[in-house]
DRENDODREN-987266 format. One record per residue (C-alpha): residue number from 1; chain; y, x, z. Coordinates in nm, 4 decimals. Layout:
  nr kette       c2       c1       c3
 NUM     A        Y        X        Z
...
END
This chain:
  nr kette       c2       c1       c3
   1     A  17.3754   9.0360  14.1443
   2     A  16.9721   8.8843  14.0683
   3     A  17.0975   8.5411  13.9777
   4     A  17.4317   8.5111  13.9004
   5     A  17.4295   8.4106  13.5325
   6     A  17.1884   8.1416  13.6848
   7     A  17.4141   8.0120  13.9067
   8     A  17.7270   8.0160  13.6572
   9     A  17.5100   7.7726  13.4052
  10     A  17.4442   7.5475  13.7003
  11     A  17.8315   7.5091  13.8090
  12     A  17.8963   7.4826  13.4162
  13     A  17.6599   7.1703  13.4043
  14     A  17.8033   7.0263  13.7095
  15     A  17.4979   7.0628  13.8909
  16     A  17.5640   7.3490  14.1411
  17     A  17.4648   7.2027  14.4996
  18     A  17.5554   7.3426  14.8683
  19     A  17.4835   7.2337  15.1731
  20     A  17.7551   7.0723  15.3974
  21     A  17.7991   7.0361  15.7755
  22     A  17.7772   6.6728  15.8832
  23     A  18.1063   6.5256  15.9733
  24     A  18.0686   6.2334  16.2347
  25     A  18.3776   6.0957  16.2232
  26     A  18.2645   6.0162  15.8812
  27     A  18.1017   5.6723  15.7812
  28     A  17.7372   5.7233  15.6930
  29     A  17.6140   5.5755  15.3946
  30     A  17.4009   5.8506  15.2001
  31     A  17.1461   5.9377  15.4999
  32     A  16.8131   5.7255  15.4793
  33     A  16.8308   5.6501  15.8539
  34     A  16.7958   5.2878  15.7150
  35     A  16.7836   5.1198  16.0164
  36     A  17.0322   5.3180  16.1563
  37     A  16.7684   5.4189  16.4754
  38     A  16.8813   5.7995  16.4851
  39     A  17.2173   5.6530  16.6819
  40     A  17.0137   5.4506  16.9629
  41     A  17.0359   5.6351  17.2265
  42     A  16.7871   5.4683  17.4102
  43     A  16.5261   5.5808  17.2142
  44     A  16.5919   5.9883  17.2595
  45     A  16.6369   5.8902  17.6617
  46     A  16.3129   5.7120  17.6633
  47     A  16.1419   5.9696  17.4386
  48     A  16.3017   6.3082  17.6891
  49     A  16.1447   6.1107  17.9758
  50     A  15.8214   6.0721  17.8631
  51     A  15.8253   6.3964  17.7587
  52     A  15.9445   6.5387  18.1010
  53     A  15.6454   6.4199  18.2832
  54     A  15.3868   6.6202  18.0321
  55     A  15.2383   6.9461  18.1333
  56     A  15.4088   7.1180  17.8269
  57     A  15.6417   7.0279  17.5436
  58     A  15.5534   7.1685  17.2354
  59     A  15.2469   7.0484  17.0113
  60     A  15.1245   7.4417  17.0224
  61     A  14.8634   7.4494  16.7256
  62     A  14.6991   7.2796  16.4058
  63     A  14.5405   6.9571  16.4625
  64     A  14.2269   7.1512  16.4199
  65     A  14.2748   7.4268  16.6900
  66     A  14.3706   7.2439  16.9824
  67     A  14.7349   7.1216  16.8874
  68     A  14.6008   6.7120  16.8766
  69     A  14.7532   6.5659  17.1489
  70     A  14.6442   6.2483  17.2931
  71     A  15.0600   6.1739  17.2040
  72     A  14.9140   6.2057  16.8275
  73     A  14.6466   6.0033  16.8886
  74     A  14.8221   5.7535  17.0441
  75     A  15.0917   5.6882  16.7744
  76     A  14.8298   5.7214  16.5068
  77     A  14.6359   5.4577  16.6358
  78     A  14.9364   5.2410  16.6920
  79     A  15.0390   5.3003  16.3210
  80     A  14.6762   5.2047  16.1938
  81     A  14.7048   4.8641  16.4084
  82     A  15.0967   4.7902  16.2345
  83     A  14.9394   4.8638  15.9047
  84     A  14.6056   4.7523  15.9231
  85     A  14.4254   5.1150  15.8121
  86     A  14.1081   5.2318  15.9423
  87     A  14.2627   5.6054  16.0120
  88     A  14.5609   5.7928  16.0524
  89     A  14.6976   6.1509  16.0125
  90     A  15.0092   6.2539  16.0858
  91     A  15.2141   6.6280  16.0170
  92     A  15.5261   6.7655  15.9639
  93     A  15.7192   6.5919  15.6394
  94     A  15.6621   6.3443  15.3575
  95     A  15.6855   6.6840  15.0823
  96     A  15.3400   6.8144  15.2877
  97     A  15.1838   6.4627  15.2959
  98     A  15.2113   6.4247  14.9073
  99     A  15.1375   6.8609  14.8987
 100     A  14.7908   6.7306  15.0818
 101     A  14.6812   6.4371  14.9285
 102     A  14.7000   6.5350  14.5680
 103     A  14.5997   6.9341  14.6388
 104     A  14.3008   6.8002  14.8203
 105     A  14.1685   6.4786  14.6434
 106     A  14.2474   6.5359  14.2696
 107     A  13.8786   6.7494  14.2318
 108     A  13.7521   6.9267  13.8926
 109     A  13.6509   6.6311  13.6132
 110     A  13.9321   6.3804  13.7717
 111     A  14.2298   6.2463  13.6130
 112     A  14.5466   6.2117  13.8346
 113     A  14.7732   5.8983  13.7037
 114     A  15.1522   5.9344  13.8057
 115     A  15.4593   5.7042  13.7625
 116     A  15.7126   5.9126  13.6008
 117     A  15.9585   5.8870  13.8947
 118     A  15.7556   5.9256  14.1353
 119     A  15.8335   6.2101  14.4226
 120     A  15.8751   6.6010  14.3112
 121     A  15.7061   6.6642  14.5765
 122     A  15.4172   6.4906  14.4426
 123     A  15.5424   6.6278  14.0821
 124     A  15.5025   6.9923  14.2393
 125     A  15.1238   6.9375  14.3211
 126     A  15.0337   6.8206  14.0265
 127     A  15.1001   7.1183  13.8880
 128     A  14.8861   7.3507  14.0702
 129     A  14.5699   7.4949  13.8851
 130     A  14.3263   7.2934  13.8105
 131     A  14.5008   6.9140  13.8639
 132     A  14.4686   6.7084  13.5431
 133     A  14.7616   6.4625  13.5493
 134     A  14.9124   6.2311  13.3125
 135     A  15.2366   6.0484  13.3594
 136     A  15.2944   5.6657  13.2961
 137     A  15.6458   5.5108  13.2245
 138     A  15.7795   5.3977  13.5167
 139     A  15.6283   5.0549  13.6391
 140     A  15.4917   5.0283  13.2988
 141     A  15.1801   4.8285  13.3821
 142     A  15.0762   4.8192  13.0265
 143     A  15.0456   5.1858  12.9857
 144     A  14.8412   5.2267  13.2891
 145     A  14.5461   5.0105  13.1451
 146     A  14.5871   5.1665  12.8302
 147     A  14.4980   5.5180  13.0276
 148     A  14.2914   5.3650  13.2426
 149     A  14.0705   5.3090  12.8955
 150     A  14.1859   5.6141  12.7291
 151     A  14.0134   5.7990  13.0109
 152     A  13.7080   5.6121  13.1221
 153     A  13.4635   5.8591  13.1530
 154     A  13.6657   6.0488  13.3905
 155     A  13.4563   6.1229  13.7492
 156     A  13.7466   5.9236  13.9153
 157     A  14.0631   5.7688  13.8735
 158     A  14.3422   5.8385  14.1069
 159     A  14.7112   5.7052  14.1287
 160     A  15.0197   5.7517  14.2596
 161     A  15.2722   5.5559  14.3028
 162     A  15.6160   5.4863  14.5266
 163     A  15.6819   5.1139  14.7166
 164     A  16.0619   5.1578  14.6668
 165     A  16.1357   5.4323  14.4374
 166     A  16.3868   5.7146  14.5904
 167     A  16.6408   5.6610  14.3281
 168     A  16.6116   5.3671  14.1641
 169     A  16.5660   5.1600  14.4534
 170     A  16.3349   4.9317  14.2606
 171     A  15.9557   4.8068  14.4017
 172     A  15.6428   4.8943  14.2511
 173     A  15.4630   4.6352  14.0537
 174     A  15.2554   4.4009  14.2613
 175     A  15.0036   4.4435  13.9412
 176     A  14.9217   4.8340  13.9640
 177     A  14.7360   4.7057  14.3205
 178     A  14.4584   4.4747  14.1020
 179     A  14.4485   4.7023  13.8369
 180     A  14.3206   4.9928  14.0592
 181     A  14.0624   4.7709  14.2561
 182     A  13.9254   4.6298  13.8812
 183     A  13.8676   5.0197  13.7887
 184     A  13.8276   5.1557  14.1838
 185     A  14.0414   5.3426  14.1631
 186     A  14.2181   5.5750  14.4207
 187     A  14.5649   5.4377  14.5034
 188     A  14.8383   5.6516  14.6510
 189     A  15.1131   5.4666  14.7665
 190     A  15.4353   5.6555  14.8830
 191     A  15.6298   5.4460  15.1036
 192     A  15.9308   5.6952  15.2364
 193     A  16.1079   5.4786  15.1426
 194     A  15.9306   5.0958  15.2394
 195     A  15.8335   5.1284  15.4887
 196     A  16.0514   4.9890  15.8327
 197     A  16.2539   4.8324  15.5066
 198     A  16.0549   4.5548  15.3667
 199     A  15.8185   4.3322  15.4410
 200     A  15.7698   4.0517  15.7101
 201     A  15.6743   4.3113  15.9509
 202     A  15.8959   4.5206  15.8388
 203     A  15.5681   4.7663  15.7368
 204     A  15.6453   4.8592  15.3833
 205     A  15.5190   4.7207  15.0189
 206     A  15.1683   4.6261  15.1924
 207     A  15.3309   4.3978  15.3670
 208     A  15.5917   4.2747  15.1693
 209     A  15.3505   4.1787  14.8646
 210     A  15.0833   4.0468  15.1771
 211     A  14.8079   4.2927  14.9981
 212     A  14.4797   4.3143  15.1965
 213     A  14.3774   4.7126  15.2625
 214     A  14.0904   4.8074  15.0367
 215     A  13.9030   5.1319  15.0826
 216     A  14.0676   5.2461  14.7847
 217     A  14.4186   5.2317  14.9585
 218     A  14.6132   5.5535  15.0619
 219     A  14.9443   5.4855  15.2616
 220     A  15.2015   5.7311  15.3002
 221     A  15.4910   5.7384  15.5140
 222     A  15.8183   5.9170  15.6669
 223     A  15.9036   5.9721  16.0018
 224     A  16.2399   6.0983  15.8748
 225     A  16.3977   5.7778  15.7588
 226     A  16.3857   5.4852  15.9156
 227     A  16.1982   5.5825  16.1728
 228     A  16.4485   5.7833  16.2809
 229     A  16.2392   6.0756  16.3683
 230     A  16.0592   6.3314  16.1623
 231     A  15.7518   6.4298  16.0316
 232     A  15.5138   6.1628  15.7940
 233     A  15.2002   5.9896  15.8292
 234     A  14.8486   5.9492  15.6155
 235     A  14.6800   5.5805  15.6364
 236     A  14.3894   5.6005  15.4713
 237     A  13.9983   5.4563  15.5333
 238     A  13.8121   5.6627  15.7960
 239     A  13.6115   5.8771  15.5070
 240     A  13.9177   5.9775  15.3081
 241     A  14.0729   6.0854  15.6721
 242     A  13.7858   6.2637  15.7264
 243     A  13.7754   6.4268  15.3919
 244     A  14.1465   6.5383  15.4429
 245     A  14.0971   6.6618  15.7065
 246     A  13.8234   6.9497  15.6253
 247     A  14.0160   6.9695  15.2409
 248     A  14.3994   6.9306  15.2933
 249     A  14.5857   7.2510  15.3366
 250     A  14.8928   7.1630  15.5151
 251     A  14.6622   6.9599  15.7598
 252     A  14.4091   7.2474  15.8307
 253     A  14.6735   7.5190  15.8218
 254     A  14.9867   7.3840  15.9600
 255     A  15.0979   7.3468  16.3230
 256     A  15.0674   7.0264  16.4040
 257     A  15.4143   6.7498  16.4135
 258     A  15.6006   6.7828  16.7290
 259     A  15.5449   6.6041  17.0009
 260     A  15.9126   6.4495  17.0776
 261     A  15.9105   6.3848  16.7087
 262     A  15.5594   6.2249  16.7860
 263     A  15.6992   6.0469  17.0433
 264     A  16.0238   5.9153  16.8898
 265     A  15.8964   5.7757  16.6309
 266     A  15.6401   5.5996  16.8003
 267     A  15.9390   5.4864  17.0589
 268     A  16.0379   5.3408  16.7192
 269     A  15.7776   5.1910  16.5440
 270     A  15.7694   4.9714  16.9023
 271     A  16.1235   4.9133  16.8667
 272     A  16.0744   4.7918  16.5010
 273     A  15.7860   4.5579  16.5945
 274     A  16.0087   4.4044  16.9124
 275     A  16.2855   4.3532  16.7117
 276     A  16.1944   4.2669  16.3387
 277     A  16.3599   3.9126  16.3375
 278     A  16.7452   4.0603  16.4228
 279     A  16.6470   4.3928  16.1790
 280     A  16.5158   4.1435  15.8815
 281     A  16.8515   3.9577  15.9108
 282     A  17.0846   4.2311  15.9233
 283     A  16.8920   4.3871  15.6149
 284     A  16.9726   4.0527  15.3999
 285     A  17.3437   4.0912  15.5144
 286     A  17.3886   4.4184  15.3860
 287     A  17.1959   4.2757  15.0368
 288     A  17.4077   3.9945  15.0387
 289     A  17.7663   4.1692  15.0563
 290     A  17.5778   4.4365  14.7768
 291     A  17.5008   4.1652  14.5425
 292     A  17.8774   3.9593  14.6113
 293     A  18.0547   4.3147  14.5839
 294     A  17.9039   4.4702  14.2679
 295     A  17.6231   4.2573  14.1237
 296     A  17.3350   4.4241  14.2404
 297     A  17.0307   4.3100  14.3762
 298     A  16.8888   4.5025  14.5944
 299     A  16.4673   4.4484  14.7572
 300     A  16.5580   4.7427  15.0106
 301     A  16.8735   4.9444  15.1203
 302     A  16.9002   5.1738  14.8152
 303     A  17.1999   5.1400  14.5846
 304     A  17.2046   5.3407  14.2640
 305     A  17.5527   5.2580  14.0834
 306     A  17.4921   5.4371  13.7349
 307     A  17.8022   5.6903  13.6568
 308     A  17.5875   5.8944  13.3663
 309     A  17.8512   6.2155  13.4197
 310     A  17.7259   6.4750  13.6996
 311     A  18.0980   6.5954  13.7334
 312     A  18.2011   6.2193  13.7285
 313     A  18.0057   6.1357  14.0175
 314     A  18.0699   6.4133  14.2219
 315     A  18.4916   6.3466  14.2064
 316     A  18.3854   5.9724  14.2855
 317     A  18.1644   6.0859  14.5758
 318     A  18.4375   6.3645  14.7141
 319     A  18.7116   6.0610  14.6285
 320     A  18.5449   5.8502  14.8816
 321     A  18.4731   6.1047  15.1342
 322     A  18.8149   6.2072  15.1655
 323     A  18.8934   5.8011  15.2255
 324     A  18.5982   5.8456  15.5294
 325     A  18.2956   5.7346  15.3459
 326     A  17.9827   5.9475  15.2301
 327     A  17.7832   5.8645  14.9830
 328     A  17.5189   6.0143  14.7845
 329     A  17.6151   6.1686  14.4279
 330     A  17.2604   6.2459  14.2764
 331     A  17.2944   6.4834  13.9834
 332     A  17.0540   6.5702  13.7058
 333     A  16.7267   6.7055  13.7402
 334     A  16.6695   6.4931  14.0473
 335     A  16.7906   6.1526  13.8197
 336     A  16.7971   6.1075  13.4558
 337     A  17.1770   5.9974  13.4822
 338     A  17.4269   6.0436  13.7510
 339     A  17.4144   5.7689  14.0119
 340     A  17.6689   5.7199  14.2729
 341     A  17.3615   5.6455  14.5534
 342     A  17.4844   5.4195  14.8535
 343     A  17.2091   5.3406  15.1754
 344     A  17.3506   5.0196  15.3424
 345     A  17.1679   5.1298  15.6711
 346     A  17.2202   4.9688  15.9649
 347     A  17.4021   5.2094  16.1496
 348     A  17.7089   5.0820  16.0304
 349     A  17.8428   4.7993  16.0140
 350     A  17.8272   4.4577  15.7719
 351     A  18.2392   4.5062  15.7199
 352     A  18.2575   4.8486  15.7075
 353     A  17.9782   4.8326  15.3746
 354     A  18.1961   4.5379  15.2652
 355     A  18.4885   4.7432  15.2286
 356     A  18.3028   5.0826  15.0902
 357     A  18.1883   4.8526  14.8175
 358     A  18.5307   4.6803  14.7146
 359     A  18.6684   5.0458  14.6563
 360     A  18.3482   5.1479  14.4816
 361     A  18.3728   4.8487  14.2437
 362     A  18.7621   4.9231  14.1815
 363     A  18.5984   5.2173  14.0194
 364     A  18.4592   5.0096  13.7451
 365     A  18.1179   5.0578  13.8168
 366     A  17.9059   4.7710  13.8637
 367     A  17.6559   4.5061  13.7458
 368     A  17.9253   4.2696  13.7242
END
């Protein structure tokens, strides 16, 4: 067999992965459906009704070749209005959005400064030929300042950070926005795990820190997490959006986002805007339970519980599954040290969350 030895090595190291069919009878504290919108049938039903009134049901082509529909335009405009950006582009996935941004924006003579814990899609893109990337220590503002001095003569400086980091669940540093403005550096903010979760209007880290949108700001977010749909968006100045439409291969050469997913995400955005106070209260309640039961303070809904043993983390995950709770068992190389990744999503009740936290506490892996 072609890769038998490699697969054996992964199994020995406790890093072997396999697909598991979703069990809908199990309480879901593993998925990134932060607001529980995937279970709101009214969003699905209203989307289907709207789609049924259209003369077609698929997008049929790329955004630039007869595949850009008014459904796409309307949602992009709604995202811009909600987030304060000039222009928006929706596309197939957050993974593709990161590839599009980094592959197209970082040109010869530029330097990309990337947080060491940035998403794997961005790291993959940074490995493309011709891209000069320098990683800085996670959330280390002082090191970023020093790197800016070291590369002061570079043509363009481009910084890539996340709003909330997908595994640690921590926020990016507010000061990074100020440094990038001072240095006139482009700033890519991956809001996959913060959009829809934090901020006065639940729009993410720009909203949370009350940061006025500037021409150097680029926001990327996903629709398959808090928005309960599928796909991604890029928000930027009109100038940068125009450039991306002309240079970003995942935008130019891919079929545009499905009409169903676009309509569903638009309906989810409206739901978030109309119910933001209720949603914020529900998020805060779950954060309180996490702190009360596990001693862990979180800004969003990602709760990392350090285990530091690949095999043990899977054992704990499997034991919890037998008791009816699905959580993430995350191992190297995705994280430096193995963790149980609990998502305190609104799709499950506060009481169910508290029971799970008490069970996890019995393993002795808490911050208390």
